[in-house]
C-alpha positions, 0 to 999 in steps of 0.5 A: 493961331492968334499972333498975339498969343504967340508973342505973349507965349514967347515972352513968358517962355523967355523965362526958360531962356534965363533958366537954361542960361543960369543953370549951365553957365556955372559949368564954365566956372566950375573948376576955376572957382574950386581952385580959386577958393581951394574948396573940397569936393564936398563943399564945392559940390554942395555949396558953391555949385549946388546953392542955385539948385537949393534956391530953385527948390525953395522957389519951386516950393513957394512959387505957387503962392505968388503965382496964385495970389499976385498972378502969373504976370507979376510973378514972371516980372519978379522972376526977371528981377531976381535973375538980374540981381543974381547975375550982377551979385555973382559976378562981383562976389569975392568969396564963396559964401557971397557967391552962393547967396547970389546964386541962391537968388537966381535959383529962386527965379528958376524954381518959380519960373517952372510954375508961373511960365508954363501955367501962364502959357497953358492958360492962354493957349488954344487946346490945338496948339497948347503943347507946342506953345508951352514947349516953347518954354523948354525950347528957350531953356535949351537955347539958354543952355546953348548960349551959356556954353557958347558964352563960356567958351568965348569968355574962357581965355579973357583972363583970371576973372573970366568966371566973373564975366561968365556968370555976370553977363546974364544980367543983360537978357534978364533985364530985357526979359523983365521989360518984355513981361510988362507988355503981356496981359494977365491970365484969363483963367487966373482972373476968373479964379479971382472972380474978375470976370470983366477983365477975363472977358477982355483978355479972352476977346483978344485971344479968341475974337471969333468966339463969344467970350461969354461962351468961353467964360461959361466953360471955364467957370463951370469947372470953378463952380463945381470945385471948392476953391479952398481945396488942396492937391493932397485930397484923395480925389487928386491922388492920380494927377499928384502921382503923375506929377511926382513920377514924371518929375522924379524920372526927369532927374533920375536920367542924370540930365542936370548932373550932366549939364552942370558937369559936362566939361568935367565929364568930357575931361574924365573921358580923356578930352582936353579942357578946350576940346571939352568946352567945344564938346559942351557947345555940341551938346547945346546944339544937339539939345536945341535941334531935338527940342525943336523936333519935340516942339514940332511933334508934341501936338501931332504924335502926343506926349506919350509917344515922345516919352516912349522915344525918349525912354528908349533913347535914354536906356541905350545912350546911358548904357553906352556911356557906362560901358565907355567908362567901364571899358576905358573907351576914350576919344570921341566915343563918350561925346557921341554917346552923350549927344544921343543921351541929350537928343533922347532927353530933348525929344522926350522928357525935355519937351514933355515935362512942363507941358504935361504938369501944366495940363493935369491939374484943374484950374484952381489947383494948377499953380499948386500942382505945378509947384509940387511937381517942380519941387520934386524935380528941383529937390532931386536936381539939387541933390544929384549934382551935389553928389557928383564930384564925390561919386565920381571920385569914389564909385566912379562915373561908370557906376553912376551912369549905369544907375541912371540907365536902370532908372530909365527902364522904370520910366519906360514902364511908367509911360507904358502903364500909367501915363495918360495922353493929354493932347488936343483937349481943353484944360477943363476936359482934361481935368474931368478925364484925369479925375475919373481914373 
């Protein structure tokens, strides 16, 4: 594999680091902010905690527009700027509404990054390595999650304004990422969709110097010539890839993953652990997530996307059922963290490693950003809705019922993998488009 492709892929994937950091860093400030502003469970859950996720929904809905019109590279740069402004503004906020506004800006960056980064990487990657290169985005997400948990733990005892440092420190990696993005080239497939063949040829000659770029252009262009570039993903012939994107995104959130990441310390405290032990357990979650994501990145091009989803689905069902039992039967101590470590491992090697790779592969070139926007919107709408309900659900029906519901949903995911999900490893994006549209 060309070293330049690896460097460019890592650079684009760093958007995932900021995604992970931004998503989880709020967990350390969760209870502090509720006490500081004396917020009700409903207001705290739906406004203070969930506003970033609502921003993510908007970013996911409309992120396909700049990704298509301005290009993948310029969109990635805009994302870095949004993260930087969001971190600084959130850290300086003095009321819940200002805080929520700046968290909303960061959410826009998260939503758009789930479209632009996987699309960019999938479009520059060789078919043989596409899975692991796009999965670098997910690896960076979990690395960001781990660093956020660690940062929260280290900053927790620095004083009453610790929460400001927790959310504000993100400005540093956001600024570094923005500078790195300036060094990557534009996507050759995007350039080709804009009929900028000469520029696409230049990039392709760098990506794959051993193959005549004219041959690569011919393969990519054959897809564009057959398709009407004014098409939308909602045409009847695209119903199958649209359903695939919807279902994998829906099941991703119905596992409870974002609800857990947002409220990890609170869940551990509900299980009888002290605040300090809860934060340490959160760091353990981050480490487990990182290790099994690495394993997923290593295996995704060897075993394939579908096999990893089988492993993850079975692990989900077992771990979530055990967590539900722990809350129903009053198991305390380290039992709940161990079950949740298994849950995170199942997510990391399955849905975590697969979702952004899979969605970036199943749509034709001219509809990739729109298709990813649809899948990402589904993902983030549920990621905003479910965590917003968690404080209220925990205080009414109880944590056990919530985790049991997630376990049942994962049985349906297993059926989706078994009877509907196609394998996408090892084929070029153009070959995949033909294969999936035949179904």
